[in-house]
N, CA and C of each residue as an Amber inpcrd file, in Angstrom:
protein
   600
  83.1620000  90.7170000 119.9190000  83.8230000  91.9560000 120.3020000
  82.7270000  93.0630000 120.4320000  82.8310000  93.7650000 121.5580000
  81.8790000  94.8330000 121.8120000  82.1810000  96.0710000 120.9400000
  81.3140000  96.3470000 120.0170000  81.5500000  97.4210000 119.0360000
  81.6940000  98.8040000 119.8230000  81.1760000  98.9490000 120.9650000
  81.2780000 100.1620000 121.6910000  82.7210000 100.5270000 122.0070000
  83.6740000  99.5680000 121.8870000  85.0440000  99.8730000 122.1640000
  85.6270000 101.0010000 121.2310000  85.0660000 100.9400000 119.9750000
  85.5560000 101.9830000 118.9650000  84.5710000 103.1440000 119.0780000
  84.9570000 104.0000000 120.0970000  84.0780000 105.1290000 120.3910000
  84.3030000 106.2650000 119.4060000  83.4160000 107.2200000 119.4020000
  83.3600000 108.2970000 118.4050000  84.6960000 108.9750000 118.0970000
  85.4820000 109.3270000 119.1230000  86.6980000 110.0710000 118.7810000
  87.6290000 109.2210000 117.9040000  87.7020000 107.9260000 118.2200000
  88.5700000 107.0380000 117.4020000  87.9690000 106.8160000 116.0140000
  86.6380000 106.6730000 115.9200000  86.0180000 106.5500000 114.5850000
  86.3220000 107.7880000 113.7420000  86.2910000 108.8800000 114.3460000
  86.5990000 110.2150000 113.5310000  88.0330000 110.1450000 113.0040000
  88.9510000 109.6610000 113.7810000  90.3760000 109.5390000 113.3040000
  90.3600000 108.5070000 112.1440000  89.7230000 107.3690000 112.2700000
  89.8250000 106.3750000 111.2800000  89.1370000 106.9340000 109.9480000
  88.0770000 107.7950000 110.0650000  87.4340000 108.3480000 108.9440000
  88.4250000 109.3820000 108.2010000  89.1580000 110.0920000 109.0150000
  90.1390000 111.0360000 108.5170000  91.2340000 110.3310000 107.7220000
  91.6830000 109.2300000 108.3020000  92.7120000 108.4330000 107.5680000
  92.2060000 107.8500000 106.2640000  91.0070000 107.3820000 106.3140000
  90.3570000 106.8510000 105.0230000  90.2810000 107.8750000 103.9370000
  90.0160000 109.0660000 104.2790000  90.0270000 110.1780000 103.3180000
  91.4740000 110.4760000 102.7990000  92.3660000 110.3220000 103.5880000
  93.7550000 110.7110000 103.2550000  94.3760000 109.5630000 102.4600000
  94.2260000 108.3180000 102.8310000  94.9110000 107.1710000 102.2550000
  94.0670000 105.9120000 102.3220000  93.4110000 105.5190000 101.3450000
  92.5610000 104.4230000 101.3410000  93.3600000 103.1050000 101.6260000
  94.4900000 102.9870000 101.0720000  95.3090000 101.7960000 101.3090000
  95.5440000 101.5310000 102.7650000  96.0310000 102.5690000 103.4420000
  96.4680000 102.4930000 104.8990000  95.2110000 102.1670000 105.7130000
  94.0670000 102.8280000 105.3290000  92.8670000 102.5340000 106.1270000
  92.3700000 101.1130000 106.0110000  92.4210000 100.5160000 104.7230000
  92.0840000  99.1340000 104.5840000  93.0760000  98.1930000 105.2710000
  94.3860000  98.5840000 105.2050000  95.3710000  97.7320000 105.8690000
  95.1210000  97.6740000 107.3660000  94.8410000  98.8720000 107.9500000
  94.6480000  98.8790000 109.3730000  93.4530000  98.0580000 109.7960000
  92.3940000  98.0600000 109.0240000  91.1930000  97.2110000 109.3710000
  91.5300000  95.7330000 109.2630000  92.2540000  95.2880000 108.2200000
  92.6250000  93.8480000 108.1900000  93.5480000  93.4740000 109.3420000
  94.5130000  94.4630000 109.6500000  95.4040000  94.2250000 110.7720000
  94.5800000  94.0180000 112.0090000  93.5680000  94.8390000 112.2320000
  92.6760000  94.7970000 113.3590000  92.1140000  93.3550000 113.4940000
  91.5420000  92.8620000 112.4470000  90.9120000  91.5240000 112.4540000
  91.9030000  90.3780000 112.8190000  93.0410000  90.4230000 112.2370000
  94.0960000  89.4010000 112.5320000  94.5780000  89.5450000 113.9700000
  94.7900000  90.8160000 114.4160000  95.2070000  91.0550000 115.7610000
  94.2240000  90.5880000 116.7490000  92.9030000  90.7790000 116.5560000
  91.9050000  90.3270000 117.4230000  91.8260000  88.8020000 117.5460000
  92.0490000  88.1120000 116.3800000  92.1050000  86.6600000 116.3600000
  93.2050000  86.1640000 117.2320000  94.3850000  86.8030000 117.0890000
  95.5500000  86.4370000 117.8870000  95.3070000  86.6510000 119.3730000
  94.6420000  87.8220000 119.6950000  94.3370000  88.1610000 121.0320000
  93.4100000  87.2330000 121.6720000  92.4340000  86.7590000 120.9340000
  91.5090000  85.7630000 121.4390000  92.1700000  84.3630000 121.5540000
  93.0390000  84.0730000 120.6720000  93.8870000  82.8380000 120.9020000
  94.7020000  82.8130000 122.2180000  95.0220000  84.0520000 122.6100000
  95.9180000  84.2640000 123.7780000  94.9920000  84.4810000 125.0860000
  93.6760000  84.3660000 124.8950000  92.7630000  84.4680000 125.9550000
  92.9130000  85.7700000 126.7030000  93.0080000  86.8500000 126.0260000
  93.1920000  88.1960000 126.6040000  91.8230000  88.5810000 127.2750000
  91.9070000  89.3420000 128.2760000  90.6980000  89.8110000 129.0240000
  89.9130000  90.8310000 128.0550000  88.6930000  91.0830000 128.3300000
  87.8370000  91.8240000 127.5460000  88.3800000  93.2310000 127.3150000
  88.8300000  93.9340000 128.4090000  89.3650000  95.2330000 128.2460000
  90.6280000  95.2780000 127.3960000  91.4850000  94.2930000 127.5220000
  92.7080000  94.1730000 126.7040000  92.2560000  94.0390000 125.1930000
  91.2510000  93.2330000 124.9440000  90.7970000  93.0660000 123.5870000
  90.2320000  94.3780000 123.0380000  89.5440000  95.1400000 123.9010000
  88.9790000  96.3960000 123.5060000  90.0490000  97.3850000 123.1010000
  91.1070000  97.4150000 123.9320000  92.3000000  98.3060000 123.6110000
  92.9660000  97.8140000 122.3740000  93.0790000  96.5510000 122.1740000
  93.7530000  95.9770000 121.0150000  92.9800000  96.3150000 119.8020000
  91.6510000  96.1550000 119.8280000  90.7630000  96.5450000 118.6540000
  91.0040000  97.9810000 118.2280000  91.0260000  98.8960000 119.1940000
  91.1860000 100.2860000 118.8420000  92.6380000 100.5330000 118.4210000
  93.6200000 100.0910000 119.0820000  94.9970000 100.3280000 118.6610000
  95.3000000  99.7890000 117.3310000  94.9280000  98.5440000 117.0090000
  95.1110000  98.0190000 115.6930000  94.4270000  98.8010000 114.5840000
  93.2440000  99.3300000 114.8760000  92.4370000 100.1260000 113.9210000
  93.1920000 101.4840000 113.5740000  93.9240000 102.0390000 114.5320000
  94.5050000 103.3070000 114.3490000  96.0660000 103.2450000 114.4160000
  96.6480000 102.0730000 114.2330000  98.0490000 101.9480000 114.4810000
  98.9140000 102.7300000 113.4430000  98.3190000 103.0960000 112.3300000
  98.9710000 103.9130000 111.3330000  98.4800000 105.3600000 111.2600000
  97.7720000 105.7850000 112.3250000  97.1380000 107.1150000 112.3310000
  98.1070000 108.2220000 112.1690000  99.2990000 107.9820000 112.5830000
 100.3750000 108.9930000 112.5230000 100.7530000 109.3240000 111.1000000
 100.3350000 108.4890000 110.1640000 100.6090000 108.8060000 108.7540000
  99.8840000 110.1020000 108.2270000  98.8980000 110.5090000 108.9810000
  98.2630000 111.7160000 108.6930000  99.3540000 112.8790000 108.7860000
 100.3400000 112.7410000 109.5610000 101.4190000 113.7470000 109.6750000
 102.5230000 113.5640000 108.5760000 102.4340000 112.6170000 107.7030000
 103.4220000 112.3930000 106.6490000 103.0710000 113.1580000 105.3490000
 103.9580000 113.8710000 104.7250000 103.5820000 114.6700000 103.5370000
 103.1350000 113.6980000 102.3930000 102.2010000 114.1770000 101.6130000
 101.6480000 113.4410000 100.5520000 102.6310000 112.7960000  99.6140000
 103.6470000 113.5570000  99.2760000 104.6920000 113.1450000  98.3580000
 105.3360000 111.8620000  98.8060000 105.3550000 111.6050000 100.0510000
 105.9200000 110.4030000 100.6640000 104.8040000 109.4360000 100.9350000
 103.7700000 109.7810000 101.5530000 102.6920000 108.9060000 101.9170000
 102.0150000 108.2280000 100.7720000 101.7910000 109.0580000  99.7130000
 101.0910000 108.5720000  98.5180000 101.9600000 108.2650000  97.3890000
 103.2820000 108.1540000  97.5640000 104.2330000 107.8090000  96.4430000
 103.8990000 106.4560000  95.9600000 103.7270000 106.2890000  94.6150000
 103.3310000 104.9880000  94.0080000 104.4640000 103.9620000  94.0680000
 105.7420000 104.3490000  94.1360000 106.8760000 103.4390000  94.1850000
 107.4790000 103.3150000  95.5320000 108.5810000 102.6870000  95.5870000
 109.2670000 102.3980000  96.8950000 109.9240000 103.7330000  97.3440000
 109.9640000 103.8440000  98.6350000 110.6140000 105.1100000  99.2520000
 112.0730000 104.9860000  99.1900000 112.7680000 106.1360000  98.9320000
 114.1650000 106.1650000  99.1440000 114.6390000 106.2370000 100.5770000
 115.9080000 106.2550000 100.8530000 116.3130000 106.3000000 102.2380000
 115.9200000 107.4960000 102.9770000 115.9510000 108.6260000 102.3650000
 115.5780000 109.8400000 103.0780000 114.0780000 109.8370000 103.3500000
 113.2940000 109.3870000 102.3440000 111.8690000 109.3020000 102.5310000
 111.4440000 108.3810000 103.6440000 112.1320000 107.2830000 103.6300000
 111.9490000 106.1990000 104.6900000 112.1110000 106.6870000 106.0930000
 113.1860000 107.4970000 106.2700000 113.3700000 108.1330000 107.5560000
 112.1530000 109.0230000 108.0530000 111.6220000 109.7320000 107.0460000
 110.4900000 110.5710000 107.4390000 109.2970000 109.6610000 107.7250000
 109.1000000 108.5740000 106.9830000 107.9540000 107.6630000 107.1740000
 108.0560000 107.0120000 108.6120000 109.2740000 106.7390000 108.9920000
 109.5050000 106.0390000 110.2890000 109.0560000 107.0030000 111.5000000
 108.8050000 108.1880000 111.2010000 108.3840000 109.1020000 112.3160000
 106.8510000 108.9510000 112.6060000 106.1120000 108.1580000 111.7990000
 104.6910000 108.1220000 112.0200000 104.1600000 107.5650000 113.2770000
 104.9240000 106.5710000 113.8930000 104.4480000 106.1430000 115.2450000
 104.4110000 107.1990000 116.2830000 105.5020000 108.0690000 116.2420000
 105.5250000 109.1770000 117.2010000 104.3570000 110.1910000 116.9710000
 104.1440000 110.4820000 115.6160000 102.9800000 111.3500000 115.2430000
 101.6750000 110.7010000 115.7760000 101.5050000 109.4040000 115.5980000
 100.3860000 108.6760000 116.1370000 100.1860000 108.8700000 117.6220000
 101.2610000 108.6300000 118.2840000 101.2610000 108.8540000 119.7960000
 100.7570000 110.1370000 120.2050000 101.2470000 111.1850000 119.5360000
 100.9080000 112.5460000 119.8860000  99.4320000 112.7710000 119.6030000
  98.9870000 112.3430000 118.4200000  97.5910000 112.5150000 118.0160000
  96.6740000 111.8050000 118.9510000  96.9840000 110.5750000 119.3190000
  96.0970000 109.7550000 120.1390000  96.0370000 110.3230000 121.5690000
  97.1360000 110.9860000 121.9800000  97.2080000 111.5940000 123.2410000
  96.2070000 112.7430000 123.5370000  95.6880000 113.2180000 122.3760000
  94.6870000 114.3260000 122.4750000  93.2330000 113.8280000 122.5580000
  93.0340000 112.5550000 122.3210000  91.6910000 111.9460000 122.3130000
  91.1590000 111.8410000 123.7360000  89.8930000 112.2500000 123.9470000
  89.1970000 112.2220000 125.1950000  88.4940000 110.7860000 125.2630000
  89.2560000 109.8650000 125.9000000  88.6970000 108.4970000 126.0400000
  89.4000000 107.8190000 127.1720000  88.7830000 107.0170000 127.9160000
  89.4480000 106.2910000 129.0220000  90.5590000 105.3100000 128.4060000
  90.4530000 105.0810000 127.1910000  91.4610000 104.1060000 126.5440000
  92.6180000 104.8640000 125.9010000  92.5190000 106.2490000 125.8650000
  93.5100000 106.9500000 124.9920000  94.9150000 106.7350000 125.3100000
  95.2350000 106.8460000 126.5970000  96.6740000 106.6090000 127.0360000
  97.2390000 105.2600000 126.7080000  96.3380000 104.2410000 126.9940000
  96.8150000 102.8510000 126.7200000  96.9290000 102.6950000 125.1570000
  96.0880000 103.1510000 124.3530000  96.0830000 102.9820000 122.9300000
  97.3520000 103.6680000 122.3770000  97.5620000 104.9270000 122.8350000
  98.7490000 105.7010000 122.3680000 100.0310000 104.9930000 122.6450000
 100.1780000 104.3990000 123.8520000 101.3110000 103.6280000 124.2020000
 101.5840000 102.4760000 123.3180000 100.4450000 101.6520000 123.0250000
 100.4800000 100.5140000 122.1730000 100.9710000 100.9140000 120.7390000
 100.4010000 102.0510000 120.2110000 100.6860000 102.4340000 118.8380000
 102.1840000 102.9170000 118.8060000 102.6280000 103.6040000 119.8120000
 104.1060000 104.0440000 119.7640000 105.0430000 102.8560000 119.7230000
 104.6720000 101.8300000 120.3870000 105.6080000 100.6670000 120.5740000
 105.4750000  99.5530000 119.5180000 104.4150000  99.5840000 118.6710000
 104.1610000  98.3780000 117.8330000 105.0030000  98.3650000 116.5950000
 105.4670000  99.4840000 116.0690000 106.0690000  99.4500000 114.7780000
 107.4950000  98.9400000 114.7290000 108.3600000  99.5780000 115.6030000
 109.7950000  99.3510000 115.3170000 110.5630000  98.7080000 116.5850000
 109.8300000  98.4790000 117.6670000 110.5890000  97.7550000 118.7110000
 110.6640000  96.2970000 118.2330000 111.7570000  95.6590000 118.6020000
 112.1020000  94.2850000 118.1760000 112.1570000  93.3910000 119.3950000
 111.8160000  92.1340000 119.2510000 111.7110000  91.2250000 120.3690000
 113.1270000  91.0290000 120.9880000 114.1810000  91.2130000 120.1720000
 115.5610000  90.9610000 120.7200000 116.1490000  92.2540000 121.2420000
 115.3870000  93.3360000 121.3200000 115.8710000  94.5420000 121.9030000
 116.6190000  95.4340000 120.9260000 116.6770000  95.0770000 119.6630000
 117.4170000  95.8330000 118.6120000 116.6100000  96.9660000 117.9650000
 115.3230000  97.1020000 118.3280000 114.4900000  98.0800000 117.7640000
 114.5840000  99.4770000 118.4220000 113.5940000 100.2860000 117.9550000
 113.5800000 101.7150000 118.4710000 112.1230000 102.0760000 118.6510000
 111.6990000 103.0720000 119.3240000 112.6300000 104.1920000 119.8390000
 113.2100000 103.8620000 121.1600000 112.8090000 102.8620000 121.9260000
 113.3470000 102.6970000 123.2200000 114.1870000 101.4790000 123.4190000
 114.4160000 100.5830000 122.4370000 115.2070000  99.4150000 122.5540000
 114.6120000  98.4250000 123.5580000 113.3400000  98.3900000 123.6330000
 112.6440000  97.4650000 124.5920000 112.9280000  95.9680000 124.0570000
 112.8670000  95.1370000 125.1020000 113.2650000  93.7320000 124.8470000
 112.1630000  92.7690000 125.2880000 111.8820000  91.8300000 124.4450000
 110.8900000  90.7420000 124.7110000 109.6180000  91.2120000 125.4550000
 109.3930000  90.7500000 126.6880000 108.2250000  91.1100000 127.3720000
 108.1110000  92.5050000 127.9400000 109.1620000  93.2680000 127.8190000
 109.1410000  94.7180000 128.1080000 108.3110000  95.4150000 127.1180000
 108.2110000  94.8880000 125.8820000 107.2890000  95.4250000 124.8510000
 105.8880000  94.9580000 125.1750000 104.9240000  95.8290000 125.2990000
 103.5440000  95.3660000 125.6320000 103.0210000  94.3250000 124.7100000
 102.3100000  93.3460000 125.2870000 101.8290000  92.1590000 124.3670000
 100.9640000  92.7190000 123.2520000 100.1790000  93.6970000 123.5620000
  99.3010000  94.2120000 122.4800000 100.1040000  94.7700000 121.3730000
 101.2860000  95.5340000 121.6240000 102.1260000  95.8690000 120.6050000
 102.8110000  94.7520000 119.8760000 103.1360000  93.7210000 120.5470000
 103.8030000  92.5840000 119.8950000 102.7190000  91.8630000 118.9590000
 101.5230000  91.8100000 119.4020000 100.4880000  91.2560000 118.5650000
 100.2570000  92.0460000 117.3300000 100.1860000  93.3530000 117.3900000
  99.8930000  94.1710000 116.3060000 101.0540000  94.1760000 115.3230000
 102.2970000  94.1150000 115.7920000 103.4560000  94.0600000 115.0200000
 103.3750000  92.7920000 114.0700000 102.9860000  91.7330000 114.5910000
 102.8280000  90.4850000 113.7580000 101.6740000  90.6250000 112.7530000
 100.5460000  91.0510000 113.1480000  99.3760000  91.2190000 112.2500000
  99.7140000  92.2190000 111.1600000 100.3050000  93.3050000 111.5940000
 100.7610000  94.3220000 110.5880000 101.6590000  93.8040000 109.5690000
 102.6700000  93.0570000 109.9580000 103.6480000  92.4960000 109.0180000
 102.9800000  91.5370000 108.1280000 102.1410000  90.6390000 108.6220000
 101.4240000  89.6930000 107.7510000 100.6250000  90.4020000 106.6880000
  99.7400000  91.2880000 107.0900000  98.9420000  91.9500000 106.0530000
  99.7230000  92.7450000 105.0610000 100.7820000  93.4190000 105.5390000
 101.5230000  94.2670000 104.7220000 102.1340000  93.3950000 103.5680000
 102.6310000  92.2100000 103.9550000 103.3110000  91.3670000 102.8870000
 102.1870000  90.7210000 101.9520000 101.0310000  90.4430000 102.5580000
 100.0150000  89.7370000 101.7540000  99.2900000  90.6500000 100.7660000
  99.3630000  91.9650000 101.0360000  98.5660000  92.9470000 100.1820000
  99.3620000  93.4480000  99.0180000  98.7680000  93.3550000  97.8320000
  99.5000000  93.9600000  96.6400000  99.5690000  95.4050000  96.6620000
 100.7640000  95.9830000  96.2640000 101.0440000  97.3650000  96.1770000
 101.3090000  97.6710000  94.6800000 101.2390000  98.9900000  94.2230000
 101.5370000  99.3280000  92.8840000 102.9090000  98.8940000  92.4090000
 103.9270000  98.7760000  93.2960000 105.2820000  98.3310000  93.0030000
 105.5790000  96.8950000  93.2090000 104.5410000  96.1000000  93.7570000
 104.9360000  94.6940000  93.8830000 103.6030000  93.9190000  94.2140000
 103.4900000  92.7010000  93.8110000 102.3350000  91.8280000  94.0790000
 102.3890000  91.3990000  95.5600000 101.1910000  90.9980000  96.1380000
 101.2350000  90.4940000  97.4360000 101.9130000  89.0960000  97.4850000
 102.4680000  88.8000000  98.5670000 103.2030000  87.5330000  98.7660000
 102.2980000  86.3890000  99.2030000 102.6430000  85.2430000  98.8750000
 101.7770000  84.0190000  99.2330000 101.9580000  83.7010000 100.7670000
 100.9840000  82.9700000 101.2380000 101.0190000  82.7070000 102.6550000
 102.2730000  81.9550000 103.1010000 102.7040000  80.9660000 102.3040000
 103.8250000  80.1420000 102.6860000 105.1340000  81.0590000 102.7530000
 105.2160000  81.9700000 101.8720000 106.3600000  82.9070000 101.9220000
 106.3760000  83.8040000 103.1010000 105.2410000  84.3530000 103.4140000
 105.0340000  85.2320000 104.6090000 105.4620000  84.4900000 105.8040000
 104.9320000  83.2920000 106.0910000 105.0870000  82.5210000 107.2830000
 106.5280000  82.1620000 107.4230000 107.2620000  81.9000000 106.2270000
 108.7050000  81.6160000 106.3020000 109.4800000  82.8320000 106.8560000
 109.1390000  84.0290000 106.3290000 109.8140000  85.2480000 106.7640000
 109.5810000  85.4290000 108.2200000 108.3340000  85.2990000 108.6380000
 107.9430000  85.5730000 110.0310000 108.6890000  84.4900000 110.9240000
 108.7080000  83.2720000 110.4690000 109.4200000  82.2380000 111.2710000
 110.8930000  82.5670000 111.4150000 111.5240000  83.0000000 110.3240000
 113.0060000  83.4010000 110.4230000 113.2560000  84.5170000 111.3180000
 112.2590000  85.4340000 111.4360000 112.4060000  86.6410000 112.2150000
 111.8990000  86.4300000 113.6850000 111.3640000  85.2270000 113.9860000
 110.8640000  84.9580000 115.3560000 112.0730000  84.9130000 116.2600000
 111.9140000  85.5570000 117.4310000 113.0110000  85.5910000 118.4060000
 113.8970000  86.8530000 118.1050000 113.7830000  87.4520000 116.9340000
 114.5150000  88.6390000 116.6240000 113.5580000  89.7960000 116.6080000
 112.7250000  89.8100000 115.5350000 111.7670000  90.9030000 115.4560000
 110.4210000  90.5620000 116.1660000 110.0380000  89.2540000 116.2080000
 108.7610000  88.9390000 116.6350000 108.8040000  87.8830000 117.7910000
 107.7310000  87.8870000 118.5690000 107.5690000  86.9730000 119.7180000
 107.2810000  85.5850000 119.1860000 108.1840000  84.5950000 119.4370000
 107.8960000  83.2130000 118.9220000 106.6890000  82.6160000 119.3920000
 106.2850000  82.8870000 120.6210000 104.9280000  82.4150000 121.1450000
 103.7850000  82.8860000 120.2900000 103.8020000  84.1570000 120.0040000
 102.7180000  84.7540000 119.3230000 102.7250000  84.3130000 117.8530000
 103.9460000  83.9880000 117.3340000 103.9540000  83.4860000 115.9140000
 103.0710000  82.2270000 115.8880000 103.1900000  81.3660000 116.9110000
 102.3810000  80.0950000 116.9000000 100.9280000  80.4370000 116.9550000
 100.5170000  81.4360000 117.7090000  99.1180000  81.8000000 117.6820000
  98.7010000  82.3920000 116.3220000  99.5240000  83.1110000 115.6540000
  99.2070000  83.6020000 114.2630000  99.0050000  82.4030000 113.3300000
  99.7690000  81.3630000 113.3610000  99.6250000  80.1530000 112.5970000
  98.3160000  79.5740000 112.8370000  97.9450000  79.4490000 114.1290000
  96.6510000  78.8670000 114.4400000  95.4530000  79.7180000 113.8960000
  95.4750000  81.0140000 114.1650000  94.3310000  81.8270000 113.8230000
  94.2030000  81.9700000 112.3190000  95.2070000  81.7850000 111.5170000
  95.0680000  81.8620000 110.0760000  94.7450000  80.5380000 109.3620000
  94.6460000  79.5170000 110.1940000  94.4130000  78.1930000 109.6370000
  93.3060000  78.1770000 108.5850000  92.0560000  78.7890000 108.9140000
  90.9670000  78.7640000 108.1030000  90.4420000  80.1340000 107.9120000
  91.2680000  81.1670000 108.0060000  90.8250000  82.5380000 108.0130000
  90.6170000  83.1330000 106.6960000  89.6330000  83.8890000 106.3210000
  89.5320000  84.5540000 105.0620000  90.5990000  85.5390000 104.7790000
  91.2800000  85.9350000 105.8230000  92.4180000  86.9490000 105.7550000
  93.7530000  86.2360000 105.3800000  93.7430000  84.9180000 105.3100000
  94.9410000  84.1710000 104.9720000  95.2680000  84.5270000 103.4940000
  96.5510000  84.7330000 103.2040000  96.9700000  85.1220000 101.8670000
  96.8790000  83.8100000 100.9520000  96.8700000  84.0740000  99.6220000
  96.8410000  83.0040000  98.7130000  98.0940000  82.1330000  98.8650000
  98.0160000  80.8500000  98.4260000  99.1960000  79.8820000  98.5770000
 100.2690000  80.2570000  97.5990000  99.9000000  80.7860000  96.4410000
 100.9200000  81.1370000  95.4170000 100.5400000  82.3780000  94.7880000
 101.6220000  83.0550000  94.2040000 101.4320000  84.3770000  93.5420000
 100.7550000  84.0520000  92.2250000  99.8590000  84.9730000  91.8150000
  99.2300000  84.8920000  90.5110000 100.1050000  85.3730000  89.3610000
């Protein structure tokens, strides 16, 4: 991967997020690595991979706009807090739209679409269906889901690989692209990002 794809404006945003929330910054970087592996499995073009690298690295950048009491809460969010948290993709879209980069518009669009659109059309904000959801967004959604479940949080341990893949398999065709699920399986076969087989 050409490291030049992560240009200075995007690096500055990543640094800002790292200062604000170390967990989210680490999660975004792991999500990036998984997403790039999936993208390479799909034989994406170099420019698509560059956009994927940036978008996965900043897919949670909108959390900068979430109040500390919610973003940094050590326990689970209640229903009201979760509604606030769900606004972060739109915050991210607006933040990324201010970046001066030839990739900014594409990255902002991917970020807005990757969190809550569902493969069966039941998601939001636009209710997009299957291939109407950009492939880069579909890739990041899978990578994001995998790392989020694999990573331990203060209120729960990380889940084992077999459990995560069972959940993703059950949600394929609903939340996730079944074709990309197969690519995820392949890229995690011998990956250091693969979750442990069993909980400690």
